[in-house]
C-alpha positions as CSV (number, residue, x, y, z in Angstrom):
1,X,194.5,112.9,69.6
2,X,193.9,116.5,68.7
3,X,193.4,118.4,72.0
4,X,193.3,121.9,70.4
5,X,189.7,122.4,71.5
6,X,190.5,121.4,75.2
7,X,193.6,123.7,75.2
8,X,191.6,126.6,73.7
9,X,188.9,126.1,76.3
10,X,191.6,126.2,79.1
11,X,193.4,129.2,77.7
12,X,190.1,131.1,77.5
13,X,188.5,130.1,80.8
14,X,191.2,128.8,83.3
15,X,192.7,130.6,86.2
16,X,196.4,131.5,86.7
17,X,197.5,128.0,88.0
18,X,196.2,126.0,85.1
19,X,197.3,128.7,82.6
20,X,200.8,128.4,84.1
21,X,201.1,124.7,84.1
22,X,199.6,124.3,80.7
23,X,201.9,126.7,79.1
24,X,205.0,125.7,81.0
25,X,204.8,122.0,81.2
26,X,202.7,121.0,78.2
27,X,202.7,123.8,75.5
28,X,206.2,125.0,76.6
29,X,205.5,128.4,75.0
30,X,205.9,130.7,78.1
31,X,208.6,133.4,78.1
32,X,210.5,134.3,81.3
33,X,208.6,137.6,81.6
34,X,205.3,135.9,81.1
35,X,206.2,133.3,83.7
36,X,207.1,135.9,86.3
37,X,203.9,137.8,85.6
38,X,201.6,134.7,86.0
39,X,203.5,133.5,89.1
40,X,202.7,136.8,90.7
41,X,199.0,136.1,90.1
42,X,199.4,132.6,91.6
43,X,201.0,134.1,94.7
44,X,197.8,136.2,95.1
45,X,195.4,133.3,95.0
46,X,193.4,132.6,98.1
47,X,195.1,129.4,99.2
48,X,198.5,130.6,98.6
49,X,197.8,133.7,100.5
50,X,196.5,131.6,103.3
51,X,199.6,129.6,103.9
52,X,201.6,132.7,104.5
53,X,199.9,132.9,108.0
54,X,201.1,129.4,108.8
55,X,204.8,129.9,108.2
56,X,206.8,129.2,111.4
57,X,210.2,130.9,112.2
58,X,211.9,127.6,111.7
59,X,210.6,127.3,108.1
60,X,207.9,124.7,108.7
61,X,204.5,125.7,107.1
62,X,201.7,124.4,109.2
63,X,202.5,121.5,111.5
64,X,203.2,117.8,111.4
65,X,201.0,116.8,114.3
66,X,198.1,119.3,114.5
67,X,194.9,117.3,115.4
68,X,191.9,117.9,113.0
69,X,189.9,119.4,115.9
70,X,192.5,122.1,116.3
71,X,192.7,123.1,112.6
72,X,190.8,126.2,111.2
73,X,191.7,125.0,107.7
74,X,193.3,121.9,106.3
75,X,196.3,124.1,105.2
76,X,197.5,124.0,108.8
77,X,198.7,120.6,107.9
78,X,202.3,120.3,106.5
79,X,201.3,117.7,103.9
80,X,198.4,119.8,102.6
81,X,200.8,122.7,102.2
82,X,203.4,120.6,100.4
83,X,200.7,119.3,98.0
84,X,199.5,122.8,97.3
85,X,202.9,124.1,96.5
86,X,203.4,121.0,94.2
87,X,200.0,121.3,92.6
88,X,200.5,125.0,91.9
89,X,204.0,124.2,90.5
90,X,205.7,126.8,92.7
91,X,209.3,127.0,91.7
92,X,211.6,125.0,94.1
93,X,213.8,128.1,94.5
94,X,210.9,130.1,96.0
95,X,211.8,131.0,99.7
96,X,208.6,129.3,101.0
97,X,209.7,126.0,99.3
98,X,213.5,126.2,100.0
99,X,213.0,127.0,103.7
100,X,210.2,124.4,104.1
101,X,212.4,121.6,102.6
102,X,215.4,122.8,104.7
103,X,213.3,122.6,107.8
104,X,212.0,119.1,106.9
105,X,215.8,118.0,106.7
106,X,216.7,119.5,110.1
107,X,216.7,116.9,112.9
108,X,216.3,119.7,115.5
109,X,213.2,121.0,113.8
110,X,211.8,117.5,113.4
111,X,212.4,116.8,117.1
112,X,210.6,120.0,118.1
113,X,207.7,119.1,115.8
114,X,207.4,115.4,116.8
115,X,208.8,114.9,120.3
116,X,205.4,115.6,122.0
117,X,203.4,113.4,119.6
118,X,202.5,110.0,121.1
119,X,201.1,108.5,117.8
120,X,203.5,106.2,116.1
121,X,206.2,106.9,118.7
122,X,206.7,110.5,117.9
123,X,210.2,111.5,117.0
124,X,211.8,108.2,118.0
125,X,209.3,106.2,116.0
126,X,209.5,108.3,112.9
127,X,210.9,105.4,110.9
128,X,208.4,102.8,112.0
129,X,206.8,101.1,109.0
130,X,209.1,102.9,106.5
131,X,209.3,99.7,104.3
132,X,205.5,100.1,103.5
133,X,205.4,103.8,103.2
134,X,203.4,104.4,106.5
135,X,206.2,106.0,108.5
136,X,206.2,109.6,109.4
137,X,209.5,109.9,107.5
138,X,207.8,108.4,104.4
139,X,205.4,111.3,104.4
140,X,208.2,113.8,104.9
141,X,210.3,112.3,102.1
142,X,207.3,112.2,99.7
143,X,206.4,115.8,100.5
144,X,210.0,116.8,99.5
145,X,209.8,114.9,96.3
146,X,206.5,116.5,95.4
147,X,208.1,119.9,95.8
148,X,210.9,119.0,93.5
149,X,213.6,117.9,95.9
150,X,213.4,114.1,95.7
151,X,216.7,113.4,93.9
152,X,219.3,115.6,95.6
153,X,219.6,114.1,99.1
154,X,221.0,110.7,100.1
155,X,218.2,109.8,102.5
156,X,215.6,110.4,99.8
157,X,217.6,108.3,97.2
158,X,217.7,105.5,99.9
159,X,213.9,105.9,100.3
160,X,213.5,105.4,96.5
161,X,215.2,102.0,96.8
162,X,212.8,101.1,99.7
163,X,209.9,102.1,97.5
164,X,211.1,100.0,94.6
165,X,211.5,96.9,97.0
166,X,207.8,97.3,98.0
167,X,206.6,97.1,94.4
168,X,208.9,94.4,93.5
169,X,208.0,92.3,96.5
170,X,204.3,92.2,95.5
171,X,205.4,91.4,92.0
172,X,207.2,88.3,93.2
173,X,204.2,86.7,94.9
174,X,201.3,84.8,93.3
175,X,198.7,85.9,95.9
176,X,198.5,88.7,98.4
177,X,197.8,86.0,101.1
178,X,201.6,85.4,101.0
179,X,202.1,88.9,102.5
180,X,198.8,89.9,104.1
181,X,198.0,88.0,107.3
182,X,195.0,87.5,109.5
183,X,195.0,86.8,113.2
184,X,191.5,86.5,115.0
185,X,193.3,87.0,118.3
186,X,194.1,90.5,117.4
187,X,190.9,91.5,115.7
188,X,188.7,89.0,114.0
189,X,189.1,88.8,110.2
190,X,191.3,92.0,110.0
191,X,193.9,91.7,107.4
192,X,197.2,93.2,108.2
193,X,201.0,93.3,107.3
194,X,203.9,93.4,109.6
195,X,205.3,96.9,110.3
196,X,208.6,96.0,108.6
197,X,207.0,94.4,105.6
198,X,207.9,95.8,102.1
199,X,204.6,96.8,100.5
200,X,203.6,99.8,98.2
201,X,201.2,102.6,99.1
202,X,200.2,106.1,98.1
203,X,203.5,107.7,99.4
204,X,205.9,105.2,97.8
205,X,204.0,105.8,94.5
206,X,204.3,109.5,94.9
207,X,208.1,109.3,95.9
208,X,208.7,107.5,92.6
209,X,206.4,109.6,90.4
210,X,208.0,112.8,91.3
211,X,211.6,111.7,91.2
212,X,214.0,110.4,88.5
213,X,217.3,108.9,89.9
214,X,215.6,105.4,90.1
215,X,214.6,105.3,86.5
216,X,216.3,102.6,84.6
217,X,214.6,100.6,81.9
218,X,214.5,97.6,84.2
219,X,212.9,99.6,87.2
220,X,210.4,101.2,84.8
221,X,209.3,97.9,83.3
222,X,209.1,96.3,86.8
223,X,206.6,99.1,87.9
224,X,204.6,98.6,84.7
225,X,204.4,94.9,85.4
226,X,203.3,95.5,89.0
227,X,200.1,97.3,88.0
228,X,199.1,94.5,85.6
229,X,200.1,91.8,88.2
230,X,198.1,93.6,91.0
231,X,195.0,93.4,88.7
232,X,195.6,89.7,88.3
233,X,196.1,88.7,91.9
234,X,194.2,91.1,94.1
235,X,190.5,91.2,94.9
236,X,188.4,93.6,92.9
237,X,186.4,96.5,94.5
238,X,189.1,99.1,94.8
239,X,189.2,98.8,98.6
240,X,192.6,100.7,98.6
241,X,193.9,100.7,102.1
242,X,191.8,97.7,103.2
243,X,194.7,96.3,105.2
244,X,196.2,97.3,108.6
245,X,199.7,97.3,110.0
246,X,200.9,95.4,113.1
247,X,203.1,97.7,115.2
248,X,204.2,96.5,118.6
249,X,201.2,94.2,118.9
250,X,198.6,96.8,117.9
251,X,196.9,97.4,114.6
252,X,197.3,100.7,112.8
253,X,195.7,102.0,109.6
254,X,197.6,102.2,106.4
255,X,197.7,105.1,104.0
256,X,196.0,103.7,100.8
257,X,198.0,100.5,100.5
258,X,197.7,98.9,97.1
259,X,195.6,95.8,97.9
260,X,193.1,96.1,95.1
261,X,193.2,96.6,91.3
262,X,193.1,100.3,90.1
263,X,189.9,101.0,88.3
264,X,190.2,102.6,84.9
265,X,188.8,106.0,84.3
266,X,185.1,106.3,83.5
267,X,183.1,109.5,83.5
268,X,180.1,107.6,84.9
269,X,181.9,105.9,87.9
270,X,184.0,107.9,90.4
271,X,185.3,105.0,92.4
272,X,187.7,106.3,95.0
273,X,188.7,109.4,96.9
274,X,192.0,109.7,94.9
275,X,190.5,108.6,91.6
276,X,192.2,110.7,89.0
277,X,195.4,111.5,91.0
278,X,196.2,107.8,91.2
279,X,196.1,107.4,87.4
280,X,198.1,110.5,87.0
281,X,200.9,109.3,89.2
282,X,201.0,105.9,87.7
283,X,201.3,107.5,84.2
284,X,204.2,109.6,85.5
285,X,206.2,106.5,86.2
286,X,206.8,105.7,82.5
287,X,206.0,102.7,80.3
288,X,202.3,103.8,80.2
289,X,201.6,101.8,77.1
290,X,202.4,98.7,79.0
291,X,200.0,99.3,81.8
292,X,196.5,97.9,81.1
293,X,194.7,100.3,83.4
294,X,196.4,103.2,81.9
295,X,195.6,102.1,78.3
296,X,192.0,101.6,79.2
297,X,191.9,105.0,80.9
298,X,193.5,106.8,77.9
299,X,190.8,105.2,75.6
300,X,188.1,106.3,78.0
301,X,189.4,109.9,78.5
302,X,189.8,110.4,74.7
303,X,186.2,109.2,74.1
304,X,184.8,111.2,77.1
305,X,185.9,114.6,75.9
306,X,182.8,116.4,74.5
307,X,182.7,118.0,71.0
308,X,183.8,121.2,72.7
309,X,186.9,119.5,74.1
310,X,185.6,119.7,77.7
311,X,185.7,116.7,80.1
312,X,182.4,116.3,82.0
313,X,181.7,113.6,84.6
314,X,178.2,112.2,85.4
315,X,177.5,114.1,88.7
316,X,173.8,113.5,88.2
317,X,174.3,109.8,89.1
318,X,173.6,109.1,92.7
319,X,176.7,106.8,93.3
320,X,179.0,109.6,92.1
321,X,178.0,112.1,94.8
322,X,180.1,110.7,97.6
323,X,183.5,111.2,95.9
324,X,182.5,114.1,93.6
325,X,185.4,116.6,93.1
326,X,182.8,119.3,93.5
327,X,183.5,119.1,97.2
328,X,187.3,119.3,97.0
329,X,188.7,122.4,98.7
330,X,192.1,121.7,100.3
331,X,194.8,119.4,98.8
332,X,194.8,116.7,101.5
333,X,196.1,113.2,100.9
334,X,192.6,111.8,100.5
335,X,191.5,114.0,97.5
336,X,192.1,114.5,93.8
337,X,193.9,117.7,92.7
338,X,192.0,121.1,92.7
339,X,193.8,123.9,90.8
340,X,190.8,126.4,90.3
341,X,190.1,128.7,93.2
342,X,186.4,128.8,92.5
343,X,184.0,126.2,91.5
344,X,180.7,128.2,91.6
345,X,178.7,125.4,93.0
346,X,175.4,127.1,92.4
347,X,176.0,127.5,88.7
348,X,174.6,124.7,86.5
349,X,177.7,124.5,84.4
350,X,180.5,125.6,86.7
351,X,183.4,126.6,84.6
352,X,186.1,126.3,87.3
353,X,185.4,122.6,87.9
354,X,185.3,122.0,84.1
355,X,188.7,123.6,83.9
356,X,190.1,121.3,86.5
357,X,188.7,118.2,84.8
358,X,189.7,119.2,81.3
359,X,193.2,120.2,82.4
360,X,193.5,116.8,84.1
361,X,192.5,115.1,80.9
362,X,195.1,117.1,78.8
363,X,197.7,116.5,81.5
364,X,197.1,112.8,81.8
365,X,197.2,112.2,78.0
366,X,200.4,114.3,77.9
367,X,202.1,112.1,80.5
368,X,201.1,108.9,78.8
369,X,202.8,110.0,75.6
370,X,206.0,111.1,77.3
371,X,209.1,109.0,77.1
372,X,211.1,108.5,80.4
C-alpha cells in the first residue's frame, strides 16, 4: 500500500517524537546531525522534562511501590517511565536509560525499593508467579527489554525462555479448562491459575516483542500458531485478564493474561484498554502473515485510512467513549501509546490525536511487512 499521503501528513503536522521515530525507524533517512537536533527537542517535551524530577540518586526513576494515592502524576511509577523512554525511542546510551537499567539490575537497589512492600511478598517474593509474567521481576525484566536491554543479560535471556514456555503451554492444550481452574471454596466461580503455572500475559508478550535472542524460525512459527490457536479455544469477548492467580491460598489479579481471542482492528469498535498496542506487539514477533488477527487488522487499517492518508476512529459512537485514546495522558500498562504532547481536546479535528493514530497505522503496517 502507498502510504505517501500518511507520511506527508505526519512530516507536516507531527511533533518531535513522531518525526524522530518515523524518520529513524521507518523512512531511515535521518542524518546524525538531524538526529541530535531532534533528540534535543524531545528532551524538552513536557513529560520527558517531568521525569527529571523523579530521578533518585541510585538511578531509579520514580518508584516500584508508590501507591496511586501518593502519586502526583503517573510518571512517578517506574513502569510508566520505562514505557515513556521506550515510546520516545530514547537512545539506550542516554544517561537516564543507562543508569535506570543499572539500578534495576542491582540487588541492593531492589532490596531498598521492595523490602518495605507487603504486596506479593516484597523483595523476597519478587519472583512469585514469574512463570505467568505476574511477578515483580517479570515487570522489571520487561521494562529493561522495552528500553533496549533485553538481550544482553543472562537473567533476561532466561526470562525469554520462561515466556516462550507460557505461549507453548497454551498451544499444547485443546481447552483453557485444562489450565484454568475453578474452586468455589476460594471464591465462587472465579477462574484462576496456579502461581507457578506457565501462562502468557502482557509482560511476557512485551519481553519477546522487544528482544531478539529467542528468534528462531521454530519459535517465531510457534508464536504465530499460538494466536490462531487462542482464537480457536478461548471464549470470545476480549476479557483479557479475566483470570486470577492462586498465591499461598489467596487469589490475586493477573496483568492482562491472554484468556480471550484478540479482536482485529476496526475504526468503529475500540474494544480494550490496550487495543492498538497489543496488535503492534504481536506484529513485532514476526510471521505476521501467518496470524489471522494481524491479517484481518492489516486489511482493516489499510481500508480505514481516509483519502488524505489520515486514520480516524469513530469517537462519535457511544461504545467507543470508555476506551477512547483521547483520554490517554501517561504511558501506563493499561493504555495505548501516546506520542504527541498535545491533543487539543476542544478542537473538533485535533491534529495531535490524528498524528498518533496515523503514525500507529504506518508503524503497524511497517512491522507486518518486516522479515524477522
